[in-house]
N, C-alpha and C positions, 0 to 999 in steps of 0.2 A: 519507607519503615517497611520491614517484614512482618507480616502479619502474626507469626509465632513469636518473634523476640517482644512484640508489643503485648503478647497475652492474648490476642485477639483471634488467634486461629484455633477452633474447635473442631470436633468431629462433624458437627452441624454446619460449618463455614464452608462457602463455596470459594473463599480468595477473591483476588481480583486479578485480571489480565489487561494490562495496557500494552497495546500494540500501534504503531503508525504504519499508514499506507503512503508513501511518496511515489506518486505515478508519473510525475513530468507532464509533458504534453498530451492531452487526450483527443482525439477527433471529435469535437463536439462544436455547437454553434457557435461557442463563445471564441474558438479557435480560427472559426470561419472568417471572423473580422480580421485577421492578420492577413497582411498582402502574401500571394502566393509564392513571391520570390524570398519572402522571410522564411515562411514554411519550409521550401526546398533546402534554405540554409539549414534549419533546424534538422530535418530530416539527415542530412548530410553528417551530423554531430552523432545520430543514433546508429549503433553499428547495424541493428536491423533494418534501417533505411526508411522507417514508417511512423508515424503516428500510434498511440495505444488506441483500442478501441474501448469504449466502456464497458461491453461484457468482459473483457480480460482483468479489469479492474474490480468488476462486481463479484467474479470468481474467487478472487482472494479475499474480499471482504466476507462474502459467503463463508468461507472457510474460516476466517478467523472467529466469526459469530458462532460456529457450529462449534459442538462437542468435540469434534474430530481435532480441535486446535488447542483443548483445555488445558495443554502442559508447555503451552507457548505464551512466553510474556516478555515485555522488554525489548521487544524486537523491531525493527524498522524495515518494512517490507518495500524494497525499490523495485517497483513495477516499470520500469524506465527503458526497457530493450537493450539495455547496458549503456545507455546514455551517461549515466554516474555510476562508476564501479571504485 
């Protein structure tokens, strides 16, 4: 529901932003449990041919949590190296 249509948006309101981060495979300890041959097959499905690093995901989350993204809402941020387009 939009805040203004619900009579909830005032000059003092901050509103609400809802965004989703969809990172795909990230090079973490959890992924290390996957056999190397499977990981190599996954990398072949990713146009940049590598897994994401945690810092690449963190930068987007940091941006979305900052005032710089105050006009962004309802978006899915696919940080997946082009794996899902």
